[in-house]
C-alpha positions as CSV (number, residue, x, y, z in Angstrom):
1,M,0.1,0.0,0.0
2,K,1.3,3.6,-0.8
3,A,2.8,5.2,2.4
4,E,0.7,7.9,3.7
5,A,1.6,11.1,5.7
6,H,0.0,9.1,8.7
7,S,0.6,5.5,9.2
8,P,-2.6,3.1,9.4
9,W,-0.7,0.5,11.2
10,P,-0.5,1.5,14.8
11,L,-4.6,1.8,14.8
12,L,-5.0,-1.4,12.6
13,L,-2.8,-3.6,14.6
14,S,-4.1,-2.1,18.0
15,K,-7.6,-3.0,16.8
16,L,-6.5,-6.8,16.2
17,R,-5.7,-6.9,19.9
18,Q,-9.5,-6.7,20.5
19,A,-10.9,-9.4,18.1
20,Y,-10.1,-11.2,14.8
21,R,-12.4,-8.6,13.2
22,S,-12.9,-5.2,14.7
23,T,-15.0,-2.1,14.1
24,I,-13.5,1.4,13.3
25,T,-15.6,4.3,13.2
26,H,-15.1,7.2,10.8
27,A,-14.2,9.5,13.8
28,E,-11.3,7.0,14.7
29,L,-9.7,7.1,11.2
30,K,-10.0,11.0,11.1
31,A,-8.5,11.4,14.5
32,A,-5.6,9.1,13.2
33,G,-5.0,11.6,10.3
34,L,-6.0,8.5,7.8
35,D,-8.2,8.8,4.6
36,P,-11.2,6.3,4.6
37,K,-10.9,6.3,0.9
38,T,-7.3,5.4,0.7
39,L,-7.8,2.4,3.2
40,L,-10.8,1.1,1.3
41,E,-9.0,1.2,-1.9
42,A,-6.0,-0.4,-0.3
43,R,-8.4,-3.2,0.9
44,V,-7.4,-3.1,4.5
45,V,-10.6,-2.0,5.7
46,E,-14.0,-2.5,4.5
47,R,-17.3,-0.3,5.0
48,L,-19.9,-2.0,7.2
49,G,-23.5,-1.8,5.4
50,N,-26.1,0.5,6.9
51,G,-23.5,2.1,9.5
52,G,-22.6,-1.2,11.1
53,G,-25.9,-1.5,13.0
54,W,-26.1,2.2,14.0
55,C,-29.3,3.4,15.3
56,A,-30.5,7.1,15.0
57,P,-31.1,8.5,18.5
58,D,-34.7,9.7,17.5
59,C,-35.7,6.3,16.2
60,E,-38.6,4.9,18.4
61,H,-38.0,1.4,17.1
62,D,-34.4,1.3,17.7
63,C,-33.9,-0.3,14.3
64,T,-31.2,-0.4,11.6
65,P,-31.9,2.7,9.4
66,A,-31.5,3.0,5.6
67,L,-28.7,5.1,4.8
68,D,-27.7,7.3,1.8
69,F,-24.0,8.1,1.8
70,D,-23.9,9.8,-1.7
71,T,-26.2,12.5,-2.0
72,R,-24.5,15.1,0.1
73,R,-21.2,13.3,0.8
74,G,-19.4,16.4,-0.4
75,E,-21.0,18.1,2.6
76,S,-19.9,15.0,4.9
77,L,-23.5,14.3,5.5
78,V,-25.4,10.9,5.5
79,G,-29.0,10.7,4.9
80,V,-30.9,8.6,7.6
81,A,-34.3,7.1,6.9
82,C,-36.5,5.1,9.1
83,P,-37.6,2.0,7.4
84,Y,-40.9,1.4,9.6
85,E,-44.4,2.3,8.6
86,P,-45.3,4.5,9.8
87,A,-41.9,6.1,10.0
88,C,-40.4,7.8,13.0
89,W,-39.8,10.8,10.8
90,P,-40.6,11.8,7.0
91,G,-37.9,11.4,4.4
92,L,-34.3,11.6,5.4
93,K,-32.8,13.2,8.4
94,W,-29.0,14.2,7.9
95,Y,-26.2,13.3,10.2
96,P,-22.5,13.9,10.2
97,I,-20.7,11.2,8.4
98,G,-18.5,10.8,11.3
99,I,-21.3,9.7,13.4
100,V,-22.7,7.1,11.0
101,E,-20.2,5.6,8.7
102,M,-18.5,2.6,10.2
103,F,-15.5,0.3,8.9
104,A,-14.1,-3.0,9.8
105,C,-10.7,-4.5,9.8
106,S,-9.9,-8.2,10.0
107,A,-6.7,-9.9,10.9
108,E,-6.7,-11.8,7.4
109,K,-6.6,-8.4,5.5
110,V,-4.4,-6.5,7.8
111,F,-1.6,-9.2,7.6
112,E,-2.1,-9.8,3.7
113,A,-1.2,-6.1,3.4
114,L,1.7,-6.2,5.8
115,R,3.3,-9.4,4.1
116,D,5.6,-7.9,1.7
117,Q,7.0,-5.2,3.8
118,N,7.9,-7.8,6.2
119,G,9.5,-9.9,3.8
120,L,7.0,-13.0,3.8
121,A,5.9,-15.4,1.2
122,P,2.1,-16.3,1.2
123,L,1.3,-19.3,3.8
124,D,-1.2,-21.5,2.3
125,V,-3.5,-22.2,5.3
126,T,-7.3,-21.6,5.4
127,P,-7.6,-18.8,7.9
128,G,-10.0,-19.1,11.0
129,K,-11.0,-16.9,13.8
130,S,-8.6,-18.7,16.0
131,V,-5.4,-18.8,13.7
132,V,-4.8,-16.6,10.7
133,P,-1.9,-17.4,8.4
134,V,0.7,-14.4,8.2
135,G,3.3,-15.6,5.8
136,V,6.5,-17.7,5.7
137,L,9.8,-16.2,6.9
138,T,12.8,-17.6,5.0
139,R,15.8,-16.4,6.8
140,R,19.0,-17.5,8.2
141,G,18.9,-20.8,6.2
142,M,15.4,-21.5,7.8
143,R,11.8,-21.5,6.6
144,L,9.4,-20.4,9.4
145,P,5.6,-20.4,8.9
146,V,4.2,-17.3,10.8
147,V,0.6,-17.4,12.0
148,W,-1.5,-14.9,14.3
149,M,-3.7,-15.8,17.4
150,L,-5.8,-13.4,19.3
151,Q,-4.4,-14.9,22.5
152,A,-3.3,-17.9,23.9
153,F,-6.5,-20.0,24.6
154,P,-6.0,-23.3,26.1
155,P,-4.9,-25.8,24.9
156,F,-2.5,-23.5,23.5
157,D,0.7,-25.7,23.5
158,E,-1.2,-28.6,22.0
159,L,-2.5,-26.1,19.4
160,C,1.0,-24.8,18.5
161,L,2.5,-28.5,18.5
162,G,-0.4,-29.5,16.0
163,L,0.5,-26.4,13.8
164,R,4.2,-26.9,13.7
165,Q,3.7,-30.6,12.7
166,K,1.1,-29.4,10.1
167,L,2.9,-26.7,8.4
168,G,6.5,-28.1,8.4
169,G,9.5,-25.9,8.0
170,D,12.2,-25.3,10.4
171,G,10.1,-23.9,13.2
172,L,7.0,-21.7,13.9
173,V,6.1,-18.2,14.7
174,V,3.2,-17.2,16.6
175,L,2.2,-13.7,17.0
176,L,-0.2,-13.2,19.9
177,G,-2.7,-10.1,19.7
178,R,-3.1,-10.3,23.5
179,G,-0.5,-10.6,26.1
180,S,2.3,-12.8,25.9
181,Q,2.9,-16.4,26.5
182,A,6.1,-18.1,28.3
183,L,7.6,-20.7,26.2
184,T,7.2,-24.1,27.9
185,A,9.7,-27.1,27.3
186,P,7.5,-28.6,24.7
187,L,7.4,-25.4,22.6
188,T,11.1,-24.8,23.0
189,A,11.9,-28.3,22.1
190,A,9.6,-28.1,18.9
191,R,11.1,-24.7,18.0
192,V,8.1,-22.5,18.3
193,A,8.6,-19.0,19.0
194,V,5.7,-16.8,20.4
195,L,5.9,-13.2,20.0
196,D,3.8,-10.2,21.4
197,M,2.6,-7.8,18.7
198,R,3.8,-4.3,18.3
199,D,2.0,-1.3,16.8
200,D,4.7,-0.4,14.8
201,A,4.2,2.9,12.5
202,G,6.1,1.1,9.6
203,G,4.0,-2.2,9.9
204,D,7.2,-3.9,11.0
205,L,6.1,-7.0,12.9
206,H,9.9,-7.4,14.2
207,L,10.2,-11.0,13.4
208,Y,13.8,-11.0,13.9
209,R,13.0,-11.5,17.4
210,A,11.8,-15.1,16.5
211,L,15.0,-15.6,14.3
212,D,17.1,-14.7,17.5
213,L,15.1,-17.2,19.7
214,L,15.5,-20.0,17.4
215,D,19.1,-19.2,16.5
216,P,20.4,-17.4,19.8
217,R,24.2,-17.4,18.7
218,Y,23.5,-15.4,15.5
219,R,24.5,-12.1,17.1
220,E,27.8,-13.5,18.2
221,R,28.4,-14.6,14.6
222,R,27.1,-11.3,12.7
223,V,30.1,-9.4,13.1
224,S,32.5,-11.8,11.3
225,E,29.8,-13.2,8.8
226,A,30.1,-11.4,5.6
227,T,26.5,-12.1,4.8
228,A,24.7,-11.3,8.1
229,I,22.2,-8.8,8.4
230,F,21.5,-6.5,11.6
231,D,17.7,-7.1,11.8
232,E,16.9,-5.0,14.7
233,V,18.9,-1.8,13.1
234,A,16.8,0.8,11.5
235,L,18.5,3.6,9.7
236,E,17.1,7.0,8.9
237,L,18.7,9.5,6.7
238,S,17.5,13.2,6.4
239,T,19.2,16.7,6.1
240,V,18.5,20.3,7.1
241,P,19.2,21.7,3.9
242,G,22.5,23.6,3.8
243,E,23.1,23.3,7.5
244,R,23.9,19.3,8.5
245,H,23.2,15.9,7.4
246,V,21.3,13.7,9.8
247,V,22.2,9.9,10.4
248,R,20.2,7.9,12.9
249,L,20.4,4.3,13.8
250,N,17.4,3.2,16.2
251,G,16.8,7.1,16.6
252,H,20.3,7.6,17.7
253,E,22.1,10.2,15.8
254,F,25.8,9.9,14.7
255,G,27.1,13.3,14.6
256,G,30.3,12.7,12.4
257,F,28.1,12.9,9.3
258,Q,26.6,16.2,9.9
259,K,29.2,18.3,8.0
260,S,30.9,15.7,5.7
261,D,29.0,15.5,2.4
262,L,31.1,12.7,1.1
263,K,30.7,10.4,4.0
264,F,27.1,11.2,4.1
265,L,26.4,10.6,0.5
266,R,28.5,7.5,0.5
267,L,26.3,6.2,3.1
268,L,23.3,7.4,1.5
269,Y,24.1,5.4,-1.9
270,L,24.8,2.3,0.1
271,A,21.4,2.6,1.7
272,A,19.8,3.4,-1.4
273,A,21.1,0.2,-3.0
274,R,20.3,-1.9,0.1
275,A,16.8,-0.4,0.1
276,A,16.2,-0.9,-3.6
277,D,17.0,-4.9,-3.6
278,G,14.1,-6.9,-1.8
279,D,16.4,-9.9,-1.4
280,V,17.2,-9.4,2.4
281,E,19.9,-11.8,2.6
282,G,21.4,-12.0,-1.0
283,G,20.8,-8.4,-2.2
284,G,22.2,-4.9,-1.9
285,W,25.6,-5.4,-3.0
286,V,27.5,-2.8,-5.2
287,E,30.7,-2.5,-6.6
288,K,33.3,-0.4,-4.6
289,F,34.1,1.8,-7.6
290,K,30.4,3.3,-7.5
291,L,31.3,4.9,-4.3
292,Q,33.7,7.1,-6.1
293,G,36.7,6.4,-3.8
294,D,40.4,5.6,-4.4
295,D,41.9,2.3,-5.3
296,K,43.1,1.7,-1.7
297,D,39.5,2.0,-0.1
298,H,40.4,4.9,2.0
299,D,36.7,6.3,1.5
300,L,35.4,2.8,2.8
301,E,37.9,3.1,5.7
302,A,36.7,6.4,6.5
303,L,33.1,5.5,6.5
304,R,33.8,2.7,8.8
305,E,35.8,4.8,11.0
306,E,32.9,7.2,11.5
307,L,30.7,4.4,12.5
308,R,33.2,3.0,14.8
309,R,34.1,6.1,16.8
310,H,30.6,7.3,17.6
311,T,29.2,5.0,20.3
312,H,25.8,3.6,20.2
313,P,23.9,2.3,23.4
314,A,22.9,-0.9,21.8
315,L,25.7,-1.6,19.1
316,S,29.3,-2.5,20.1
317,E,32.3,-0.8,18.4
318,N,32.6,-4.0,16.2
319,E,29.1,-4.4,15.4
320,R,29.1,-0.7,14.1
321,V,32.0,-1.3,12.0
322,A,30.4,-4.5,10.8
323,L,27.5,-2.6,9.3
324,V,29.4,-2.2,6.1
325,K,30.2,-5.5,5.0
326,S,32.6,-6.5,2.2
327,S,31.7,-9.6,-0.2
328,P,32.8,-13.2,1.1
329,K,33.7,-13.6,-2.6
330,R,36.4,-11.0,-2.6
331,D,35.0,-9.4,-5.8
332,G,35.1,-5.9,-4.8
333,R,31.6,-5.7,-3.7
334,V,30.3,-4.2,-0.5
335,R,26.6,-3.7,1.2
336,L,25.0,-2.0,4.0
337,A,24.1,-5.0,6.4
338,V,20.6,-3.4,7.2
339,A,17.2,-5.0,6.3
340,P,15.8,-3.0,3.2
341,N,12.5,-2.5,5.0
342,H,14.5,-0.8,7.8
343,I,15.7,2.1,6.0
344,R,13.8,5.5,5.7
345,F,14.6,8.2,3.5
346,D,13.3,11.5,4.8
347,E,11.6,13.9,2.3
348,S,14.1,16.7,3.2
349,L,16.7,14.7,1.1
350,A,14.9,16.2,-2.0
351,R,16.1,19.5,-1.0
352,L,19.7,18.5,-0.1
353,L,22.5,21.0,-0.3
354,F,26.2,20.5,0.1
355,V,27.5,21.6,3.6
356,G,31.0,20.9,4.5
357,E,32.9,21.4,1.2
358,Q,31.0,24.8,0.6
359,Q,32.0,26.1,3.9
360,T,35.6,25.1,3.5
361,A,35.3,26.5,0.0
362,G,34.3,29.9,1.3
363,K,37.2,29.9,3.6
364,A,39.6,29.2,0.7
365,S,38.4,31.8,-1.4
366,K,39.5,34.3,1.1
367,R,43.0,33.0,1.2
368,K,46.0,34.2,-1.0
369,K,46.4,32.4,-4.2
370,T,49.4,30.4,-3.0
371,P,50.3,27.1,-4.7
372,G,48.5,25.2,-1.5
373,A,45.5,27.2,-1.8
374,A,45.3,26.3,-5.5
375,D,45.5,22.6,-4.7
376,L,42.9,23.1,-2.1
377,E,40.5,24.6,-4.4
378,R,41.1,21.8,-6.8
379,N,40.5,19.0,-4.2
380,L,37.3,20.8,-3.3
381,A,35.9,20.9,-6.9
382,R,36.8,17.4,-7.3
383,G,35.0,16.5,-4.0
384,Q,31.9,18.4,-4.9
385,K,32.0,16.7,-8.3
386,V,32.0,13.2,-6.5
387,A,29.4,14.4,-4.3
388,K,27.0,15.4,-7.0
389,K,27.5,11.9,-8.8
390,L,26.7,10.1,-5.6
391,L,23.7,12.1,-5.1
392,A,22.3,11.6,-8.6
393,D,23.0,7.8,-8.4
394,A,21.2,7.6,-4.9
395,R,18.4,9.3,-6.3
396,K,18.2,7.0,-9.4
397,L,17.8,4.1,-6.8
398,G,14.8,5.8,-5.0
399,V,16.3,8.6,-2.7
400,P,13.9,11.5,-3.0
401,A,14.5,14.0,-5.7
402,P,13.5,17.5,-6.4
403,S,10.0,17.4,-8.1
404,G,10.5,17.3,-11.8
405,G,13.7,15.4,-11.8
406,S,16.4,13.3,-10.0
407,G,19.3,15.7,-10.4
408,G,21.8,16.7,-7.9
């Protein structure tokens, strides 16, 4: 579904804590900044006929009315007619659409919409009100069916063990709408991972938690494994045009990229290549020469050094350096070891202006035209040319560009 200014997922996922199928009012959607038409077109909600059982307060018969949604929709009004004879009132009464219009969301429709952005393949299981298929997660050499249950109704262990046997694969992931369930010895032995459901704005189900439960030593290995992915890391790139660039890992800002156009743009290009390739474990690799560096990889080392020296509350020094991986085939390729759906490019990048080199160039222009100053100007011009190339290439891969083009 096309991204909106306001995400529907916190509201929809919170509704799935209440029931397999939940009612949503027009007022709730508007309060969340959501457009009902967009959600209807995306098929994540459906309109309930006749207002979902709404009854007009003046109706003596307490009945389901006949509704006219179309005649005065432009005025956000719904016509309400009493179907009884004699009617409680003649013709139509007009009520605000926010009072009358009702929608429904179901676990089946919501998880179908979330499948692609969580890297899941379809799971061929007939949905029911107790167990809803979410998808199949294929990661770290494992094939894991993922299902949703409202809560751990007894006999929960037996149900999970039966599903594990029926669905096959290398384990089972169970998302619970309500509460959480401690893993019992039988579930642990059968490789069943039970997770709570998070109301993530991006629709991320955080399924890496199940991967870590079923492969607990992976985080120890991921620093040295060239193909490893840092599943829990989310990267956000933005800019304050002409002032500073912003790099955040899980909301924590790395200050060293603020004034360095080349470091920021090399990271931006790596992130764009990673985000553009949906193959989580096998994709996102780029040839090092596309980073516009030198033959001795000084540019890569500078990028890794910036990640290394800036502390992070959840990532060790070695982990931060390992976020930029070199290909195990030693074929001159590198990639950013972040899942593509965990990379966000802020719209401010469409207005990106170079920062560091421009400031340095301003100072250089005031210096006397010595041989050293001339060399500095040439280096600055070369650096700005590289920065423009990196920015243009990143925009070709999907980084926000100015309206009407993708130029730098």
